[in-house]
N, C-alpha and C positions, 0 to 999 in steps of 0.2 A: 196130602202133602204137596205144597206147590213148589215147583222148581224154576219154571220158566217165568221171567218178571212179566211177561204179557198177560199172565194169569192174574197177577195181583197189584202190578204198579202201572202198567201202560194200557192203553186203549179204553174205548167207553164201554160201558156194560152193554149198550145197544148192539155195538159190533161184536162183542163177544157171543152174545145170544145168537147171532146169525151163524157164526162160525163154530160154536161148540159142538161137541160129538152127538149130543141128543138132537140138535137141529139137523145136522147132516143127515143122521140116520132117518129123520122125518122126512127129507127131500129124497132119500134113496127109496123109500117106501113108496113116496108119491110118484116116482118114476116107474117102479114096479107096477104100481096101481093103474096108471096111464097105459102100460103095456096090457095089462089083462083086459082092459075096457077096449083097447084096439083090437085084441084077438077075438073078442066078444063081437064086435063090429063086422069083423070079417068071417064070422062063423067057425073059427078055430077052436075057441073056448065056448062053453056053453053059457047062455044068459045067466045072470045072478051072480057069476063067480067073482065079478068086481065088487059086489056088495059085501061078500064074505071078507075080500082083502081089505076093504075100506073099514070094517070093524076091527081090523087087527092094529090100527094106527095107534101108535102109543103103547102097545101091549110089549113089543119086543124093544128091550134096553141094550145099550153098549155092552154091558157086562154079559148079556146072552151070546151076543155075536163073539166077544171075547173068547168065552168058555168053549164054543164050539170050533172056533179058529184055532184054538191049541190042538185039537185033534185033525182038523182039516188042512190048517195051513192057508186058509183063503177067507178072507173076510166076506166078500159078496156072495161067494158060494153058501157061506153060512147063513147069511141073510135069506137067500133064496130057499134053503132048506127049512129054516124056522118059519118062514112064511107058508111054504107048502104043507108042513106038518100040523099047521093050525087051520088049514083051509078045507079039510077034508076031500072030498072028490076032486075039488077045483085045484087041489095042491099040485095035480100033475101038469097044469098050464102054467104054473108060476115061472117067469123067467124063460120061458120057451122061446127059443130061437135067439135069444139075446146073448150077448157076451157081456163080461162083468163092466167093461168101459162104456157100453150103451148106457148103463145105470149110473155109473160114476161120473162120467163127463157130462151127462144131461143134469145130474143133480148139480154139478159144479156151476152149470148155467144158471139154475134157478137161486143158487146161494150168491153168486156173483152179481145177479141182477139186483138183489136186495142191498148187498155190500156196497156196490157202486152208487147206489141211491144215496147212501150215507156220506160217501167220500164226495160226490158231486154237490150234496147239499152244503156240506162244510166248507168246500172249496168256493162254491157260489157266495157264501157269506164272507169270506176273506176277501174276494174280488169285490164285493158291494162296499165292504168297510174301506178298503184301499181307494175305491173309487171316491167316496165321500172326503176322505183325506186328501185326495189329490185336488179336488175342486176347492177345498178349503184353503190348501196352502199353494195354490196355484201361483201366486205371485210372490211368495216367501223367498227372498234372496239367500243363498248359499253359494259356498264354493263347491264347484265340482272337481273330483278327485280321480286321476289315472295313475296307475301304478304306486297308490299311496300317497301321491304328490298333488299339490294344488295345481289345477288345470286352467277351467275358465268358470265364470259364473253360470249357475243354472238356478232353478227354483226347486223347493222341497217338493212341491206339486208335480213337477216334471220328474224328478226322480221316482216318485210312487208310482207315477203313470206307466214308466217301464216295467214295474212289477205287475200292475194291472195285466198289461200286454201279456207277459209271459205266463201269468197264472190263467189268462183267458185262453191262450194257446193250449195249456195242458186240459183245461176244461173240454175244449173242442177236440183234442186228441183223444180224451177218455170217451167222449160221447160218440166218436167215430169208430172207436175199437169196437165198442159195444155191439156194433152191427155184424162184425166178424168172428167175436168171441161168444155171445151169449145165443147159442143156438143148440138145437136137439140133435143129438147123435144116437141114431137107432138104425143099426145095418148089419148086425150079427158078427160072426167071429173074424172075418177078414174084410168086413165091409160090403159084401155083395148081397146080403139079404136072403142067402140061398135057403136058409131053413124055413122061410115062409113062402117058398115057390113063387107063384105068380102073384101073391098078395103082398109081397114086401113093401112096395111103394105105398099101399093104402095102409098098411099097419103103421108105417111111420108117419103117415098124413095124421092118423087119428091120434097118435102120441104127441105130435107137435100141437094140433088142435086143442088137446086137453090140457096141455102145459102152457099154452099160448107162447110158442116158440117157432121159429123157423128153422128148417133143417139144415145141416151141412150138405152140400150138394154131393159129395163124395168123400170117403174115408177109407182108412185101413180098419184095423181092429179099434182104433182110438180115434178121436178128433186130431186136427193138425195141431201140433204143439206151437206152432208159430203164434197162435191165438193167446196162449199163456204167455209166451215170451214177449209178445206186444204189450199185454197187459202189465207184466211185472217191469218192463222196460220204461213204460209210460209212467207208472208210479215212482219208478226212480227218478225219472226226469222231473216229475212234480217234487219229489223228496229233495233233489238237488237245488230247486228253485225255491223251495221253502228254507233250505239251508243258506242260500244266497241272502235272502231277506234276513234271516237271523243273524248272519255275519254282518250285514250292513248296520243293523241295530246294535250289535255287540261293538262294533267299530266306533260308531257315532256316539255311544254312551260313555266311551272312555273318558275319565277326568279333564285330560288335556285337550278334549274336544267338546263333550259335553251339550252337544247339538239337540240330543234327544236323551230322554230318561225313561226308565219303564218302573212304574209304581207297584210294588209288591210289599204287602205287609208280611214279610216273612225274614227269618233270620238268612243273613248273607254268609256269614262265617261263623264257624264253631267257637272260634278263638279271637276274631278282630271285630268287636261290635259296630264299627263304623262301616264294614263293607256292604255294598248293595251290588252283589254278584248277578250278572245276567243269566241265571242258572237256566230259565225256560228256553231262552235263545240257544243256549249251550246244549241243552237236551236235543232240541230240534237238530242241531248240527251233528251231534253223537249218533242219533238214530239215522240221519241220512246216510252215514257210512254204511250202516247194515244192510239199509234197501239197495243201495248201489251194489254192494257184494252179492245180494241175493240175485240180481238180475243176471249174473254171470251163469248161475245155476239154470235159470230158465232157458237161456240160450242153448246150454249143454244139452237140454231135453229135446231139442229139435231133432238131431241125428239120431234115429233108432233103427235097429235091424229090421229090414224087409218090412213086414206088416205091422211090426212093433216088438220092442222087447220090454222087459219090466224096469229098466234103469231109471225111468221118469217117475215112477210110482212113489217111492220111498221120499225122493227129494221133493216132490209136489206136495205132499202132506205137511212138509215144513214151509216150503217157500211161499205158497199162495196165502195160507191164513197169516202167516207171520208178516208179510209185506202189508197186508190189508190193515191188521192191527197197528202195525207200526206207522203207517201214514195217516190212519185215522187219529192217532196220539199226536203226531205232528201238526195235524191241522187244528186239533183241539188247542194245542199250544200256541200255534200261530194267532188264533183268534183271540187267546187270553192276552198274547204280547201286544197285538196291535190296538186291543180294547185299552189297554193301559199305558198308551203311548203318551208321553209328555214332550212337547217340542219347544226348544228354547230359541226364539227368534233373536235375543240378545247375543247368545253364543255364536249363532250362524253370522250375524253382523259382525261380530269381533273376529272370528276366523276368515272372513273375507279379506280383512286387513293385515293379516298375519305377515304376508309377504310385501306389504307397502305398494300393492299395485302392479307388481311384475307379472300378475296373471293376465294382463291386459296387452302382453308383447304382441299377440297374434293379431289384434286389432290394428295396432301401430304398422305391423308389417304389412298387412293387406293394404292399408292406405299408402304406404310408400310405394307398392307395386302399382296401385290404381291411378294414384295422383301425381306421384314423383317419378313414374316411369323407370322405377329401379328393378333390377332382376330380383326375383323372390329370395334366392339362395344368399344374394348379398345383403339384403334387408334382413334376413335371418341372421347373418354373421353379425351385423351391426346391433341388433336388439339383444341378441346373447351376450354381447360384450356390455351394453349398457344395464341389462338386468342383473349381471353378475357385479358390476360395480355398484348398483344400488343395494343389492344384498351385502355384499361385503363392507359397504360402508354404512349399512343400516340407515339408509336414507329412503325418502319418497322416490319411486320410480318416475313419477311424473316430473318432479325436480330435476332429477338427473337428465330425463329426456329432453326438458326444456332448456336445460343447459348444453345439449349437444348439438351437433349439426342437422339433427332430425327437425329441429326449430326452423332451420332455413329452408327445408324442403317441404314442410307442411304448415299450413296456416295453424295458428295456436287454437282456434276453435275445433279444428279437426283432432288436435292431440287431446285437448279438454274433453271432447266427445268420447274418446276412447276409454275415459276413466270414468264414465257414467255405466255402471254395471247394467242397470235396467234397459239401457240401449243397445246392450249386446248379448241379448238372449235369443236372437235369431226368430225363428217361428214356434217359438215353444207353446204358445197358447193353441197355434193350429194343430201342432203334434198331440198335445193333450186331448185336445178335443176328438180328433179323429180317432185316437187309441180308444178314448172312453165310449165312443159310438160303436167301434168294432166289438168291444166287450159286451156292451149291451145287446147287440145282435147276437153273439155267441151264447149268452145267458138266456136270451129269449127263444133260442132255437131256431132262428132264421137263416142261419147260414147253411 
């Protein structure tokens, strides 16, 4: 019986396989096996024990752990006992000198290495698709909006380049945190390696070598929780960026705007046949709320008593896999959304003229300051009055300006120039280009 929608509704099968109980158990056994090999290398365990443990891969099932845990109240102790009982004389060396979170935290590193590969792969695809769209629509004029109001002209390619920049920053952020997060923790009960005597650092070395991980330089009974907090907060940032793009698409697809639409061959409403609801975009925004909330728990897990207490354990079983599964779904939805994007240049052109040119008031204000030697705040006051007049009378702003005393302060050609939207786009091409170059560097791993 499935209860959590992540089991049956959200996330990919690929991510579910990595995070399922069976896979995590395999990783736990892999770490225990690496420890036995390290003990062999240091002469603590006899040669051949690792071969016996290796043969146990896949034999122990989650239900076996659950059954024993009911008696013992400890899942990793249950795993160690089951491995030991199936290993004959070598069983006495299973888990020797290790603490539970040597196994758990190192197993999480193996899991996260695979999970973040999926996240980064999908994020890279999102960035690449948006990059292509940014180049395609580099010069497509549209109105820029601030506070939901018409501001200045921009291009659709410029708008999309902003998202390329933000998503590339997340890609870079995730790549950087991997260096701090995906590490081996193998240091015993309080982090001192005491049980292995003078061979502790060598045991750690061989475990790390076997698992292809670098070690935490120092730890308590557990790896530092700031790493997990950095992971969840970085994914929450990514989730919020995906939310921002989804909100953009929802807004621009409103019928009264209609600058973009999303094509889905699906029912929009159960009762209104005409509805084309942006349900995928809305799902992204809805799931983002959950991811942001989970970040709080990850921060709460950093402060633990002394060398650790157990308050992080239960919450991390929920927070880590749920965050990964949700962000995986959000990225899949984002790819779906931008792959079905339809752009209406006609609607963008129409909306540019909704306010009959008042969006060019800044251009006129600047010219009055630079060419008519007017104080900026005085020019601002004058153009506020003229724009209000144009809006109230539903007239062309250029017409109102030409009738005003502005025409005596500026040459007609300067006034005309301000109503050429293409001439008031600043350095948009250069800004797009340097953004896409940055993104290319990030994705290429050259930063």
